[in-house]
C-alpha positions in Angstrom: 246.9 44.4 226.1 243.8 42.3 226.2 243.4 39.9 229.1 241.5 36.8 228.1 239.2 35.0 230.5 238.7 31.3 230.9 236.3 31.1 228.0 238.5 33.3 225.8 236.3 36.4 226.2 238.1 39.6 227.1 237.1 41.0 230.6 235.6 44.2 229.3 233.8 42.4 226.5 232.3 40.0 229.1 230.7 42.9 230.8 229.4 44.4 227.6 231.7 47.4 227.8 232.6 49.2 224.6 236.3 49.9 223.8 236.7 52.9 221.6 239.5 55.3 221.1 238.6 58.5 223.0 240.3 61.8 222.6 242.4 61.5 225.8 243.3 58.8 228.3 241.4 60.7 231.1 238.2 60.7 229.1 238.7 57.1 228.2 239.2 56.1 231.8 236.2 58.1 232.9 234.0 56.6 230.3 235.2 53.1 231.1 234.5 53.5 234.9 231.1 55.1 234.1 230.1 52.2 231.9 231.4 49.7 234.4 229.5 51.2 237.3 226.3 51.3 235.1 226.7 47.7 234.1 227.3 46.5 237.7 224.2 48.6 238.8 222.1 46.9 236.0 223.2 43.5 237.1 222.4 44.3 240.7 218.9 45.5 239.8 218.4 42.3 237.8 219.5 40.3 240.8 217.1 42.2 243.1 214.2 41.7 240.7 215.0 37.9 240.4 215.0 37.6 244.2 211.7 39.5 244.5 210.1 37.3 241.9 211.3 34.2 243.7 210.0 35.4 247.0 206.6 36.3 245.6 206.2 33.0 243.7 206.2 34.6 240.2 209.4 32.7 239.4 210.1 29.2 240.7 213.5 28.8 239.2 215.9 29.0 242.1 218.9 28.3 239.9 218.2 31.3 237.6 217.9 33.5 240.7 221.2 32.2 242.1 222.9 32.8 238.7 221.7 36.4 238.7 222.9 36.9 242.2 226.3 35.4 241.4 226.6 37.5 238.3 226.0 40.7 240.3 228.4 39.5 243.0 231.2 38.8 240.5 230.6 42.0 238.6 230.9 44.0 241.9 234.1 42.2 242.9 235.6 42.9 239.5 234.6 46.6 239.8 236.1 46.8 243.2 239.4 45.3 242.1 239.6 47.6 239.1 239.0 50.6 241.5 241.7 49.3 243.8 244.2 48.9 241.0 243.4 52.4 239.7 243.9 53.9 243.2 247.2 52.0 243.6 248.4 53.3 240.2 247.4 56.9 241.2 249.2 56.6 244.6 252.3 55.3 242.8 252.3 58.2 240.4 251.8 60.7 243.3 254.9 59.2 245.1 257.1 59.8 242.0 259.5 62.7 242.4 259.6 65.3 239.7 
């Protein structure tokens, strides 16, 4: 199931994550989370760089800096929600009786 965003771009496509068919679901989930964390880290580093450039006067575009900061913030919030849902699913599976 592909969840479409407001602009019609899938959530994983919006973050630049690749969707391929791995050998197992565990490998796929691990790869997805790894790519998600790497992408969020990259956006955070870009945000930090933009803030440093604004503070030192290299870049005078406040709006571009704020856009970079908000991108990093939204990406982190998305990653946190994905993690929360994965933990909820895991806990639900653990509660199941065999």
